[in-house]
PASEBA-1860 file (N, C-alpha, C; in nm, 3 decimals):
! residues 148
1> XXXXXXXX> 9.523/4.207/5.083/9.508/4.067/5.024/9.609/3.995/5.143 ~ 9.543/3.911/5.189/9.608/3.773/5.277/9.719/3.728/5.185 ~ 9.873/3.758/5.268/9.970/3.704/5.170/10.034/3.544/5.195 ~ 9.888/3.508/5.118/9.880/3.352/5.097/9.933/3.300/4.973 ~ 9.981/3.170/5.013/10.084/3.131/4.857/9.952/3.033/4.826 ~ 9.981/3.024/4.665/9.895/2.905/4.619/9.902/2.783/4.652 ~ 9.762/2.719/4.636/9.735/2.591/4.673/9.745/2.472/4.568 ~ 9.814/2.378/4.569/9.804/2.272/4.507/9.712/2.137/4.527
9> XXXXXXXX> 9.654/2.107/4.398/9.529/1.994/4.389/9.608/1.888/4.431 ~ 9.524/1.817/4.543/9.579/1.698/4.612/9.483/1.565/4.508 ~ 9.488/1.464/4.466/9.392/1.383/4.393/9.342/1.324/4.494 ~ 9.396/1.293/4.633/9.324/1.190/4.736/9.236/1.288/4.835 ~ 9.232/1.420/4.827/9.182/1.494/4.903/9.067/1.535/4.842 ~ 8.925/1.510/4.908/8.812/1.570/4.812/8.774/1.736/4.800 ~ 8.840/1.805/4.883/8.823/1.954/4.896/8.927/2.031/4.831 ~ 9.069/1.954/4.772/9.200/2.013/4.746/9.123/2.105/4.617
17> XXXXXXXX> 9.038/2.068/4.534/8.979/2.128/4.408/8.959/2.269/4.479 ~ 8.823/2.260/4.566/8.787/2.403/4.592/8.892/2.512/4.665 ~ 8.984/2.443/4.746/9.064/2.495/4.797/9.183/2.587/4.707 ~ 9.202/2.521/4.588/9.272/2.571/4.454/9.187/2.692/4.402 ~ 9.065/2.651/4.420/8.959/2.769/4.328/8.956/2.875/4.467 ~ 8.933/2.843/4.560/8.890/2.975/4.637/9.045/3.070/4.672 ~ 9.168/2.992/4.694/9.286/3.031/4.676/9.332/3.144/4.543 ~ 9.282/3.112/4.424/9.289/3.158/4.293/9.227/3.284/4.336
25> XXXXXXXX> 9.111/3.303/4.345/8.966/3.406/4.354/9.076/3.511/4.469 ~ 9.111/3.438/4.554/9.139/3.508/4.670/9.261/3.621/4.641 ~ 9.379/3.555/4.573/9.466/3.606/4.513/9.517/3.693/4.378 ~ 9.366/3.693/4.339/9.357/3.709/4.194/9.422/3.850/4.140 ~ 9.422/3.945/4.216/9.494/4.065/4.194/9.644/4.063/4.207 ~ 9.684/3.983/4.289/9.825/3.923/4.321/9.866/3.851/4.169 ~ 9.808/3.785/4.139/9.856/3.686/4.033/9.813/3.741/3.886 ~ 9.746/3.819/3.874/9.733/3.895/3.759/9.853/4.003/3.755
33> XXXXXXXX> 9.887/4.062/3.851/9.993/4.167/3.832/10.149/4.111/3.814 ~ 10.125/4.005/3.875/10.272/3.929/3.835/10.218/3.825/3.729 ~ 10.165/3.803/3.660/10.139/3.770/3.538/10.158/3.874/3.443 ~ 10.121/4.000/3.437/10.077/4.114/3.342/10.231/4.190/3.332 ~ 10.317/4.138/3.460/10.488/4.133/3.443/10.558/4.113/3.330 ~ 10.509/3.986/3.327/10.668/3.937/3.219/10.562/3.929/3.069 ~ 10.626/3.943/2.965/10.552/3.925/2.840/10.517/3.763/2.811 ~ 10.570/3.689/2.867/10.543/3.559/2.813/10.431/3.497/2.907
41> XXXXXXXX> 10.388/3.556/3.033/10.281/3.517/3.076/10.159/3.621/3.078 ~ 10.137/3.676/3.016/10.032/3.802/3.030/9.915/3.736/2.964 ~ 9.957/3.642/2.864/9.807/3.595/2.846/9.779/3.473/2.920 ~ 9.833/3.472/3.013/9.723/3.398/3.174/9.661/3.473/3.254 ~ 9.676/3.587/3.253/9.601/3.675/3.320/9.464/3.635/3.305 ~ 9.385/3.597/3.430/9.223/3.564/3.423/9.158/3.659/3.374 ~ 9.075/3.618/3.274/8.975/3.745/3.248/8.862/3.751/3.370 ~ 8.754/3.833/3.343/8.641/3.850/3.412/8.527/3.745/3.416
49> XXXXXXXX> 8.577/3.631/3.274/8.481/3.534/3.226/8.527/3.445/3.363 ~ 8.685/3.408/3.332/8.738/3.320/3.427/8.702/3.309/3.542 ~ 8.682/3.431/3.603/8.667/3.451/3.737/8.550/3.446/3.774 ~ 8.433/3.421/3.672/8.312/3.410/3.709/8.297/3.300/3.681 ~ 8.351/3.200/3.618/8.353/3.063/3.633/8.413/2.983/3.750 ~ 8.498/3.018/3.810/8.602/3.013/3.921/8.488/3.033/4.055 ~ 8.435/3.154/4.032/8.340/3.154/4.143/8.212/3.090/4.160 ~ 8.139/3.024/4.032/8.049/2.943/4.032/8.115/2.833/4.064
57> XXXXXXXX> 8.231/2.755/4.062/8.236/2.633/4.081/8.307/2.641/4.202 ~ 8.349/2.753/4.281/8.363/2.766/4.413/8.226/2.753/4.471 ~ 8.110/2.815/4.423/8.024/2.835/4.568/7.937/2.682/4.541 ~ 7.975/2.630/4.402/7.894/2.485/4.410/7.952/2.391/4.553 ~ 8.116/2.401/4.503/8.223/2.312/4.627/8.206/2.345/4.732 ~ 8.202/2.439/4.772/8.199/2.518/4.900/8.136/2.422/4.996 ~ 7.995/2.399/4.977/7.912/2.343/5.111/7.977/2.208/5.091 ~ 8.026/2.124/4.996/8.058/1.999/5.002/8.200/1.979/5.083
65> XXXXXXXX> 8.299/2.098/5.069/8.363/2.086/5.117/8.367/2.098/5.323 ~ 8.283/2.201/5.338/8.233/2.191/5.461/8.184/2.099/5.543 ~ 8.124/1.994/5.442/8.021/1.919/5.493/8.103/1.781/5.483 ~ 8.196/1.768/5.425/8.292/1.658/5.419/8.432/1.672/5.547 ~ 8.460/1.796/5.562/8.538/1.842/5.671/8.446/1.816/5.808 ~ 8.306/1.835/5.816/8.270/1.823/5.927/8.252/1.632/5.952 ~ 8.213/1.557/5.870/8.190/1.453/5.862/8.327/1.376/5.909 ~ 8.473/1.432/5.839/8.583/1.385/5.865/8.596/1.431/6.007
73> XXXXXXXX> 8.586/1.466/6.064/8.593/1.510/6.218/8.548/1.413/6.288 ~ 8.423/1.313/6.277/8.393/1.211/6.347/8.448/1.077/6.361 ~ 8.448/1.067/6.471/8.559/0.970/6.533/8.528/0.820/6.485 ~ 8.383/0.781/6.469/8.392/0.665/6.358/8.280/0.694/6.252 ~ 8.339/0.736/6.174/8.226/0.769/6.084/8.170/0.639/5.990 ~ 8.059/0.575/5.964/8.020/0.487/5.917/7.917/0.493/5.817 ~ 7.925/0.332/5.752/7.842/0.366/5.586/7.697/0.360/5.624 ~ 7.659/0.346/5.795/7.539/0.351/5.843/7.496/0.538/5.856
81> XXXXXXXX> 7.575/0.600/5.778/7.581/0.755/5.771/7.545/0.829/5.598 ~ 7.578/0.710/5.541/7.537/0.750/5.372/7.391/0.746/5.350 ~ 7.292/0.675/5.418/7.165/0.740/5.360/7.120/0.907/5.434 ~ 7.193/0.962/5.536/7.179/1.102/5.581/7.267/1.172/5.505 ~ 7.361/1.156/5.449/7.416/1.220/5.402/7.352/1.266/5.253 ~ 7.322/1.154/5.174/7.253/1.152/5.047/7.095/1.252/5.050 ~ 7.026/1.240/5.187/6.938/1.312/5.194/6.969/1.441/5.236 ~ 7.056/1.494/5.290/7.127/1.626/5.313/7.162/1.700/5.183
89> XXXXXXXX> 7.226/1.620/5.119/7.262/1.632/4.969/7.153/1.666/4.878 ~ 7.054/1.598/4.883/6.934/1.594/4.809/6.838/1.731/4.843 ~ 6.839/1.754/4.960/6.767/1.819/5.008/6.775/1.982/5.096 ~ 6.882/1.930/5.079/6.961/2.116/5.193/7.110/2.152/5.093 ~ 7.195/2.069/5.101/7.325/2.099/5.016/7.341/2.165/4.921 ~ 7.282/2.077/4.821/7.311/2.092/4.667/7.189/2.137/4.611 ~ 7.074/2.184/4.707/6.926/2.251/4.653/6.992/2.376/4.549 ~ 6.923/2.413/4.492/6.950/2.548/4.424/6.907/2.641/4.503
97> XXXXXXXX> 6.982/2.753/4.530/6.957/2.877/4.593/6.947/3.035/4.495 ~ 6.919/3.081/4.596/6.911/3.237/4.506/7.029/3.290/4.421 ~ 7.066/3.343/4.341/7.180/3.368/4.347/7.285/3.303/4.278 ~ 7.240/3.119/4.271/7.289/3.031/4.184/7.325/3.090/4.012 ~ 7.463/3.055/4.003/7.459/3.093/3.826/7.426/2.949/3.755 ~ 7.398/2.957/3.635/7.374/2.812/3.570/7.480/2.717/3.608 ~ 7.584/2.793/3.608/7.727/2.684/3.611/7.699/2.613/3.757 ~ 7.671/2.722/3.829/7.664/2.643/3.985/7.575/2.572/4.014
105> XXXXXXXX> 7.456/2.555/3.937/7.315/2.475/3.936/7.368/2.370/3.848 ~ 7.428/2.373/3.759/7.471/2.239/3.681/7.576/2.183/3.732 ~ 7.660/2.215/3.818/7.760/2.160/3.854/7.698/2.063/4.015 ~ 7.589/2.094/4.059/7.489/2.076/4.179/7.453/1.979/4.130 ~ 7.366/1.992/3.991/7.315/1.889/3.941/7.400/1.755/3.905 ~ 7.481/1.819/3.848/7.583/1.679/3.828/7.628/1.572/3.928 ~ 7.673/1.674/4.028/7.704/1.593/4.161/7.610/1.510/4.222 ~ 7.516/1.561/4.222/7.359/1.498/4.250/7.305/1.373/4.188
113> XXXXXXXX> 7.328/1.360/4.068/7.275/1.266/3.953/7.400/1.178/3.975 ~ 7.534/1.175/4.011/7.626/1.134/3.981/7.607/1.021/4.147 ~ 7.576/1.081/4.242/7.554/1.034/4.365/7.451/0.959/4.372 ~ 7.346/0.986/4.310/7.202/0.917/4.350/7.233/0.793/4.264 ~ 7.275/0.838/4.119/7.320/0.698/4.064/7.390/0.591/4.107 ~ 7.508/0.630/4.149/7.582/0.558/4.215/7.523/0.421/4.322 ~ 7.454/0.517/4.386/7.394/0.437/4.498/7.246/0.369/4.435 ~ 7.215/0.363/4.327/7.070/0.340/4.352/7.029/0.207/4.312
121> XXXXXXXX> 7.165/0.123/4.300/7.075/0.022/4.264/7.052/-0.099/4.412 ~ 6.959/-0.183/4.387/6.852/-0.238/4.469/6.956/-0.303/4.588 ~ 7.078/-0.382/4.532/7.161/-0.473/4.627/7.246/-0.358/4.736 ~ 7.285/-0.222/4.666/7.322/-0.129/4.714/7.236/-0.078/4.843 ~ 7.106/-0.067/4.812/6.989/0.024/4.852/6.925/-0.088/4.984 ~ 6.934/-0.232/4.979/6.929/-0.302/5.098/7.051/-0.289/5.163 ~ 7.142/-0.262/5.158/7.283/-0.283/5.213/7.272/-0.174/5.328 ~ 7.209/-0.078/5.285/7.226/0.070/5.328/7.110/0.084/5.436
129> XXXXXXXX> 7.027/0.004/5.374/6.891/0.025/5.490/6.925/-0.075/5.590 ~ 6.984/-0.215/5.569/7.028/-0.264/5.709/7.112/-0.215/5.789 ~ 7.218/-0.151/5.718/7.338/-0.072/5.786/7.280/0.069/5.880 ~ 7.151/0.121/5.829/7.099/0.230/5.897/7.017/0.192/5.971 ~ 6.928/0.080/5.951/6.847/0.002/6.021/6.949/-0.016/6.192 ~ 7.021/-0.082/6.189/7.081/-0.089/6.329/7.156/-0.022/6.379 ~ 7.158/0.103/6.329/7.254/0.263/6.388/7.126/0.285/6.458 ~ 7.098/0.309/6.610/7.005/0.413/6.697/7.021/0.515/6.672
137> XXXXXXXX> 7.108/0.591/6.539/7.056/0.732/6.547/6.957/0.727/6.434 ~ 6.959/0.635/6.367/6.851/0.603/6.238/6.797/0.571/6.231 ~ 6.762/0.435/6.232/6.687/0.308/6.262/6.646/0.314/6.084 ~ 6.504/0.369/6.100/6.395/0.372/5.962/6.408/0.523/5.945 ~ 6.431/0.586/6.002/6.419/0.762/5.935/6.455/0.771/5.794 ~ 6.569/0.712/5.732/6.612/0.744/5.611/6.567/0.590/5.458 ~ 6.468/0.509/5.546/6.469/0.446/5.492/6.339/0.418/5.406 ~ 6.300/0.415/5.279/6.192/0.420/5.211/6.117/0.293/5.217
145> XXXX> 5.972/0.306/5.233/5.880/0.237/5.253/5.842/0.168/5.170 ~ 5.806/0.046/5.148/5.761/-0.028/5.018/5.692/0.028/4.900 ~ 5.713/0.040/4.777/5.625/0.072/4.649/5.631/0.220/4.675 ~ 5.729/0.289/4.775/5.755/0.418/4.764/5.890/0.452/4.731
END
C-alpha cells in the first residue's frame, strides 16, 4: 500500500471530492487499522457497504475529473467548447457502462440532468450556438437544426 496522506476536500476544486474518495479507498486498510486501535473511533471503521458506496461514487466522478483536468490544461479554454463538452458528457463520458452499480448510474444521471437543465434555456442556447459558430474548430457541428 502506498504511504500517502489523506486529502482534504477543497470547495473551489471540482475534482477534490473524487480525490478524497479515491484516497480513502486506497488507504482503507490503514484507516481501518488505525480506527480499530482506539475504542473511541472503532465505530468509524468503514463497513463493506461504506466501501461499496465510495467505489460507486469514485466510478461516477473519475471520468469527470479526468476530463476537467484535460480541459484545464488548455491554454485558452473558451465558452465555445461548452457544446462539445455537453455532447461528450451526454454521449460518452457519463453514459451507463457495464458494471456500473445503481448508485453510479444514479449519480451520472443526476449530473447529466443538472447540466442539461442548466444550459437548456433558449437564451443560453442561442449564445452557445453563436460562440460555437464563430469558433473554427466547431462551426455548426454541435448546433441543433431548426425543429430538432
